[in-house]
C-alpha positions as CSV (number, residue, x, y, z in Angstrom):
1,X,-22.5,9.2,-11.5
2,X,-24.7,7.2,-9.1
3,X,-26.4,4.9,-11.7
4,X,-23.3,3.2,-12.5
5,X,-22.9,-0.5,-11.3
6,X,-21.2,-1.8,-8.5
7,X,-18.1,-4.0,-9.6
8,X,-18.0,-8.0,-9.0
9,X,-15.7,-8.9,-6.1
10,X,-16.0,-12.7,-5.5
11,X,-16.9,-13.8,-9.5
12,X,-13.0,-14.3,-10.0
13,X,-10.8,-16.8,-11.6
14,X,-8.8,-19.1,-8.7
15,X,-6.0,-17.5,-10.0
16,X,-6.8,-14.2,-8.7
17,X,-7.7,-15.2,-5.7
18,X,-4.5,-17.5,-4.8
19,X,-3.0,-13.6,-6.0
20,X,-5.4,-12.0,-3.2
21,X,-4.6,-13.8,-1.1
22,X,-0.8,-13.7,-1.3
23,X,-1.7,-9.8,-1.3
24,X,-3.4,-10.2,2.2
25,X,-0.2,-12.3,3.5
26,X,2.3,-9.8,2.3
27,X,0.6,-6.4,3.5
28,X,0.6,-8.0,7.1
29,X,4.0,-7.1,7.0
30,X,3.1,-3.6,7.3
31,X,1.4,-3.4,10.5
32,X,3.0,-7.0,11.8
33,X,5.3,-5.0,14.0
34,X,3.2,-2.5,15.6
35,X,2.0,-4.7,18.8
36,X,5.6,-5.7,19.1
37,X,7.2,-2.7,18.8
38,X,7.6,-2.0,22.7
39,X,8.4,-5.7,23.2
40,X,11.4,-5.7,20.7
41,X,12.7,-2.4,22.7
42,X,12.5,-3.6,25.3
43,X,14.2,-6.9,25.0
44,X,16.7,-6.0,22.5
45,X,17.5,-2.7,24.5
46,X,16.8,-0.3,21.7
47,X,15.4,3.0,21.6
48,X,12.1,3.8,19.8
49,X,13.9,5.8,16.9
50,X,16.0,2.8,16.4
51,X,13.0,0.3,16.6
52,X,11.3,2.5,14.0
53,X,13.9,1.5,11.0
54,X,12.0,-1.7,10.8
55,X,9.5,0.0,8.9
56,X,12.3,2.7,7.4
57,X,14.6,0.0,5.9
58,X,11.7,-2.0,4.9
59,X,9.8,0.6,3.1
60,X,12.9,2.5,1.9
61,X,14.0,-0.7,0.1
62,X,10.4,-1.3,-1.1
63,X,10.6,2.2,-2.7
64,X,14.0,2.0,-4.8
65,X,13.6,-1.7,-5.5
66,X,10.0,-0.6,-7.2
67,X,12.6,0.9,-10.1
68,X,13.6,-2.7,-10.8
69,X,10.0,-4.7,-10.6
70,X,9.0,-3.8,-14.5
71,X,12.5,-4.9,-15.7
72,X,12.8,-7.7,-13.6
73,X,9.2,-9.0,-15.0
74,X,9.7,-8.2,-18.5
75,X,12.6,-10.6,-18.4
76,X,11.4,-13.1,-16.3
77,X,7.6,-13.2,-16.5
78,X,4.9,-12.0,-14.1
79,X,4.3,-15.5,-12.3
80,X,8.4,-16.2,-11.8
81,X,8.6,-12.4,-10.8
82,X,6.3,-13.2,-7.9
83,X,7.2,-16.1,-6.8
84,X,11.2,-15.0,-6.6
85,X,9.6,-11.9,-4.5
86,X,7.4,-14.8,-2.5
87,X,10.3,-16.5,-1.8
88,X,12.6,-14.0,-0.1
89,X,9.8,-12.9,1.7
90,X,9.6,-16.4,3.6
91,X,13.2,-16.5,3.9
92,X,14.2,-13.0,5.0
93,X,10.8,-12.9,7.7
94,X,12.6,-16.1,9.0
95,X,15.4,-14.9,9.2
96,X,14.4,-12.1,11.4
97,X,13.0,-14.1,13.7
98,X,16.1,-16.0,14.4
99,X,18.1,-13.1,14.7
100,X,19.5,-11.5,18.6
101,X,19.8,-8.1,17.3
102,X,18.2,-4.9,16.4
103,X,20.3,-4.7,13.2
104,X,20.0,-7.9,12.5
105,X,15.6,-7.6,12.3
106,X,16.4,-4.0,10.4
107,X,18.5,-5.6,7.8
108,X,16.3,-8.5,7.1
109,X,13.6,-6.1,6.8
110,X,15.3,-4.7,4.4
111,X,15.6,-7.8,2.3
112,X,11.9,-8.3,3.1
113,X,11.5,-5.2,1.3
114,X,12.9,-6.2,-1.3
115,X,10.8,-9.3,-1.9
116,X,7.8,-7.2,-1.1
117,X,8.5,-4.7,-3.7
118,X,8.8,-7.1,-6.4
119,X,5.7,-8.9,-5.4
120,X,3.1,-5.7,-4.6
121,X,3.8,-4.2,-8.4
122,X,3.5,-7.3,-10.3
123,X,0.3,-8.4,-8.4
124,X,-1.7,-5.1,-8.8
125,X,-0.9,-5.4,-13.0
126,X,-2.0,-8.8,-12.7
127,X,-5.1,-8.6,-10.4
128,X,-6.0,-5.7,-12.8
129,X,-5.4,-7.8,-16.1
130,X,-7.0,-10.9,-14.8
131,X,-10.0,-10.3,-12.6
132,X,-13.5,-9.9,-13.7
133,X,-16.1,-7.4,-13.1
134,X,-14.1,-4.8,-15.0
135,X,-11.1,-2.6,-14.1
136,X,-13.1,-0.7,-11.1
137,X,-13.8,-4.6,-9.3
138,X,-9.8,-5.4,-10.0
139,X,-8.8,-2.0,-7.8
140,X,-11.2,-2.7,-5.1
141,X,-10.3,-6.2,-4.7
142,X,-6.5,-5.7,-4.5
143,X,-7.4,-3.1,-2.1
144,X,-9.9,-5.2,-0.3
145,X,-6.5,-7.8,0.2
146,X,-4.3,-4.7,1.3
147,X,-6.9,-4.0,4.2
148,X,-7.4,-7.3,5.2
149,X,-3.7,-7.6,4.9
150,X,-3.1,-4.5,7.4
151,X,-6.1,-5.4,9.4
152,X,-5.0,-9.0,10.1
153,X,-1.2,-8.1,10.7
154,X,-1.2,-6.3,13.9
155,X,-3.9,-9.4,15.1
156,X,-1.6,-12.2,14.5
157,X,1.5,-9.6,15.1
158,X,-0.4,-9.0,19.2
159,X,-1.5,-12.5,19.8
160,X,2.4,-14.3,18.8
161,X,4.4,-11.6,20.5
162,X,2.5,-12.3,23.4
163,X,4.1,-15.9,23.2
164,X,7.3,-14.2,22.0
165,X,8.5,-11.2,20.1
166,X,10.1,-13.4,17.3
167,X,6.4,-15.2,16.7
168,X,5.3,-12.8,14.7
169,X,7.8,-13.6,11.9
170,X,7.8,-16.9,11.9
171,X,3.8,-16.9,11.5
172,X,4.4,-14.4,7.9
173,X,6.8,-17.2,6.9
174,X,4.7,-19.9,7.0
175,X,1.9,-18.0,5.9
176,X,3.8,-16.4,3.0
177,X,5.1,-20.1,1.9
178,X,1.6,-21.4,1.6
179,X,0.4,-18.3,-0.6
180,X,3.5,-19.3,-2.5
181,X,2.2,-22.3,-3.2
182,X,-0.8,-21.3,-4.1
183,X,0.5,-19.1,-6.3
184,X,3.1,-21.8,-8.2
185,X,-0.5,-23.9,-8.3
186,X,-3.1,-21.7,-9.1
187,X,-1.5,-19.0,-11.4
188,X,-0.8,-19.9,-15.3
189,X,2.2,-19.7,-16.6
190,X,2.2,-16.3,-17.9
191,X,4.6,-15.7,-21.1
192,X,7.8,-12.9,-21.0
193,X,6.4,-10.0,-22.6
194,X,7.3,-9.0,-25.9
195,X,9.2,-5.4,-25.3
196,X,11.2,-5.3,-22.4
197,X,11.1,-2.5,-20.2
198,X,14.3,-0.3,-18.7
199,X,15.3,0.5,-15.2
200,X,14.9,4.1,-16.0
201,X,10.9,4.1,-17.2
202,X,9.2,4.3,-13.9
203,X,11.5,7.7,-13.2
204,X,11.0,8.8,-16.7
205,X,6.8,8.3,-16.3
206,X,7.3,10.9,-13.4
207,X,7.3,13.3,-16.2
208,X,4.0,12.9,-17.0
209,X,1.5,15.7,-14.6
210,X,-0.8,13.1,-13.5
211,X,1.4,10.4,-12.5
212,X,3.4,12.8,-10.6
213,X,0.7,14.5,-8.5
214,X,-0.8,11.3,-7.3
215,X,2.7,10.1,-6.6
216,X,3.5,13.2,-4.2
217,X,0.2,13.5,-3.2
218,X,0.6,10.1,-1.6
219,X,3.3,10.7,-0.2
220,X,2.5,13.3,1.3
221,X,-0.3,11.2,2.8
222,X,1.9,7.9,4.0
223,X,4.2,10.6,5.7
224,X,1.1,10.9,8.0
225,X,0.0,7.2,7.6
226,X,3.2,5.7,8.7
227,X,4.1,8.2,11.7
228,X,0.7,6.9,13.0
229,X,1.7,3.3,12.5
230,X,5.1,3.9,13.7
231,X,4.6,6.1,16.7
232,X,1.0,5.5,18.1
233,X,1.9,2.2,20.0
234,X,4.2,3.8,22.2
235,X,1.5,6.6,24.1
236,X,-1.1,3.8,24.5
237,X,1.3,2.0,26.7
238,X,-0.9,-1.6,26.0
239,X,0.3,-5.0,25.9
240,X,1.1,-6.6,22.7
241,X,-2.4,-8.4,22.8
242,X,-4.2,-5.1,23.8
243,X,-2.8,-3.1,20.6
244,X,-3.5,-6.2,18.1
245,X,-6.9,-5.9,18.9
246,X,-6.6,-2.0,18.5
247,X,-4.9,-2.0,15.1
248,X,-7.1,-5.1,13.8
249,X,-10.1,-2.8,14.5
250,X,-8.2,0.1,12.6
251,X,-7.8,-2.9,9.9
252,X,-11.0,-3.9,9.8
253,X,-12.4,-0.5,9.4
254,X,-9.8,0.1,6.7
255,X,-10.6,-2.8,4.8
256,X,-14.4,-2.2,5.0
257,X,-14.5,1.3,3.4
258,X,-11.9,0.1,1.2
259,X,-14.2,-2.1,-0.7
260,X,-17.9,-0.3,0.4
261,X,-17.5,3.0,1.3
262,X,-14.6,4.3,-1.7
263,X,-16.9,3.2,-4.1
264,X,-20.0,4.7,-3.0
265,X,-18.0,8.0,-2.2
266,X,-16.9,7.9,-6.0
267,X,-20.1,7.3,-7.3
268,X,-21.8,9.8,-5.6
269,X,-19.0,12.5,-5.6
270,X,-16.3,11.8,-7.8
271,X,-12.9,10.9,-7.1
272,X,-11.1,14.6,-6.5
273,X,-14.0,15.7,-3.6
274,X,-13.7,12.1,-2.0
275,X,-10.3,12.7,-1.9
276,X,-10.1,16.2,-0.5
277,X,-12.9,14.7,2.4
278,X,-10.9,11.9,3.4
279,X,-7.6,13.4,3.4
280,X,-8.3,16.4,5.3
281,X,-10.1,14.0,7.9
282,X,-7.0,12.1,8.1
283,X,-5.1,15.3,8.8
284,X,-7.9,16.3,12.1
285,X,-7.3,12.8,13.9
286,X,-3.2,13.1,13.4
287,X,-3.7,16.3,14.8
288,X,-6.2,15.0,17.8
289,X,-3.8,12.5,18.5
290,X,-0.8,15.0,18.3
291,X,-2.8,17.0,20.7
292,X,-3.9,14.5,22.9
293,X,-1.1,11.6,23.1
294,X,-0.6,11.7,26.8
295,X,-5.0,10.8,26.8
296,X,-4.6,6.8,25.9
297,X,-8.6,7.1,25.1
298,X,-8.1,9.6,22.4
299,X,-4.7,8.0,20.7
300,X,-7.0,4.9,20.7
301,X,-10.5,6.3,19.1
302,X,-8.4,8.4,16.9
303,X,-6.1,5.2,15.4
304,X,-9.3,2.8,14.8
305,X,-11.2,5.8,13.2
306,X,-8.7,6.8,10.7
307,X,-9.2,3.4,9.2
308,X,-12.5,4.6,7.9
309,X,-10.4,7.8,5.8
310,X,-7.6,5.5,5.2
311,X,-9.4,2.8,3.0
312,X,-11.5,5.6,1.0
313,X,-8.3,6.6,0.1
314,X,-5.9,3.8,-0.3
315,X,-8.7,2.7,-3.2
316,X,-9.4,5.8,-4.6
317,X,-5.9,6.9,-5.2
318,X,-4.9,3.7,-5.9
319,X,-8.0,3.8,-9.1
320,X,-7.1,7.3,-9.9
321,X,-3.4,6.4,-10.6
322,X,-3.9,3.8,-12.8
323,X,-6.4,5.9,-14.7
324,X,-4.4,9.0,-15.1
325,X,-1.2,7.5,-15.7
326,X,-0.7,7.4,-20.0
327,X,2.1,4.6,-19.0
328,X,1.8,0.6,-19.6
329,X,0.1,-0.4,-15.9
330,X,3.8,-1.9,-14.4
331,X,5.5,1.1,-15.2
332,X,2.5,3.4,-13.5
333,X,3.0,0.9,-10.5
334,X,6.7,0.6,-9.9
335,X,6.9,4.6,-10.4
336,X,3.8,5.4,-7.9
337,X,5.4,3.0,-5.3
338,X,8.6,4.4,-5.7
339,X,7.5,8.0,-4.4
340,X,5.0,6.8,-2.5
341,X,7.0,4.3,0.1
342,X,9.3,7.2,0.0
343,X,7.7,8.6,2.5
344,X,6.6,6.1,4.1
345,X,9.8,5.1,4.5
346,X,11.4,8.5,5.5
347,X,8.3,9.3,7.9
348,X,9.3,6.9,11.3
349,X,13.0,7.7,11.2
350,X,12.3,11.3,11.0
351,X,9.2,10.9,13.9
352,X,12.3,9.3,15.9
353,X,14.3,12.5,15.7
354,X,11.3,14.6,16.2
355,X,10.8,12.6,19.4
356,X,14.6,12.4,20.6
357,X,15.0,16.5,20.0
358,X,11.5,17.0,20.9
359,X,8.6,15.1,22.2
360,X,6.2,12.8,21.1
361,X,3.5,15.3,20.3
362,X,5.6,16.7,17.4
363,X,5.9,14.0,14.5
364,X,1.8,13.3,14.6
365,X,1.3,17.5,14.2
366,X,4.0,17.3,11.6
367,X,1.8,14.7,10.0
368,X,-1.1,16.0,9.9
369,X,0.5,19.2,7.8
370,X,1.8,17.2,5.9
371,X,-1.5,15.2,5.0
372,X,-2.4,18.9,4.3
373,X,0.0,19.7,1.9
374,X,-1.1,16.3,-0.2
375,X,-4.6,17.9,-0.3
376,X,-2.9,21.0,-1.8
377,X,-1.2,19.1,-4.7
378,X,-4.4,17.2,-5.5
379,X,-6.3,20.3,-6.3
380,X,-3.9,21.1,-9.2
381,X,-5.1,17.6,-11.1
382,X,-9.1,18.1,-10.0
383,X,-9.6,18.8,-13.7
384,X,-8.3,15.7,-14.8
385,X,-9.7,13.4,-11.9
386,X,-12.9,14.8,-13.2
387,X,-12.2,13.7,-16.9
388,X,-11.0,10.3,-15.6
389,X,-14.4,10.1,-13.6
390,X,-16.5,11.3,-16.5
391,X,-14.8,8.5,-19.1
392,X,-15.2,5.6,-16.8
393,X,-18.9,6.4,-16.2
394,X,-19.5,6.2,-19.5
395,X,-17.9,2.9,-19.3
396,X,-17.2,1.5,-16.0
397,X,-16.5,-2.3,-17.0
398,X,-14.1,-0.9,-19.7
399,X,-10.4,-1.3,-19.5
400,X,-8.3,1.5,-18.1
401,X,-6.1,2.0,-21.6
402,X,-9.2,4.4,-22.9
403,X,-9.5,6.2,-20.0
404,X,-5.6,7.3,-19.6
405,X,-5.9,8.4,-23.1
406,X,-9.0,10.4,-22.6
407,X,-7.3,12.2,-19.6
408,X,-3.6,12.5,-21.3
409,X,-4.0,15.7,-22.8
410,X,-5.2,17.4,-19.4
411,X,-1.9,15.9,-17.1
412,X,0.6,17.4,-20.2
413,X,1.1,14.3,-22.5
414,X,0.6,11.5,-24.9
415,X,-0.1,8.3,-23.7
416,X,2.4,5.9,-24.0
417,X,1.7,2.3,-25.8
418,X,-0.4,0.3,-23.2
419,X,-1.1,-3.3,-23.2
420,X,-1.2,-4.4,-19.9
421,X,-3.3,-7.3,-20.6
422,X,-0.8,-8.9,-23.4
423,X,2.3,-7.7,-22.0
424,X,1.9,-8.6,-18.2
425,X,0.0,-11.6,-18.6
426,X,-0.7,-13.4,-21.8
427,X,-4.4,-12.8,-21.6
428,X,-5.8,-11.0,-24.4
429,X,-7.8,-7.6,-24.5
430,X,-10.8,-7.7,-23.4
């Protein structure tokens, strides 16, 4: 595998960069509220458990809405779906900034999550179909956008949050409006798919063992990931700007290792061994945060260091899902997103309950156990991940369709009709 050429990242059509920029801004929403969580709690007289609902409402609505993204996109087309999702985010982010109650912000974050679901599932399919440099290059580009967005979100949230806790919401509304305009102008109109998908297809897709394994693994990983995002700011006891820079450093490592570390580890060791190592390392860091919650520097160092393993895990997991799922790429993305964001949505709320009925050490230790359970689940799909690696090594610039077909038997199911290029964007097959 070491001899495989690296994917092209920067030689892309303008439309791909427009969607990637929108991805950056969209993913800012994940970490945007981190630096202002203590400020919102103080200004609106809300408990940390109540404030955690900013994550829960956003991510649970994102999860459920993922089931409907394919149904919508197959009726109005990919471009219209992207623009509708971006528009919802602009409106809801602005309204969250205007709200004076924690319940109002939680509600508008839920609407934000609906727009986010429409955008995330469709943008991944568009980038995979349109990017040059092969499938792996498209995934690296998507994860780079994710990493940069997660890195920039806390920094912008911290800098604007020092002015007012409302500032980050208005900032995202403005940036997303720019991303909406760029997408509308640069992305060519996409024809409606020849076949309309049903709402139940993502759920039915989870019958495929490979997709279910990767989804459950991601759910357990996200349990730890969003426990850290939702509760690590409290024991640090830092100001909004300082918290912003901590999570900015974390996000930069996440972005860098998404682009460089993950592809290198994939070529050197393969998907499954690299994921075992990354997930296990993340569990150790969560356990250290849980044990050292009373020591600020321990929490800060472990949070920043976790960016390394989070970047590796995000890229390799997304790539594996697209390769092993024997269904159309938009359906696979929706099914996978539904399962993983359920974990992300429930974790902050559960962490709040653990703190209210125990102490702040418990959520991080529980998150570490969840991630280790994810490793155990992932081992049940080891052979099929190895088969996908072998297929990619044989044709590193090829379509994921053939790879999914080759590993379908390992996962217990023949592939459905897959035609992501034509059905999602109207682009001919390579």
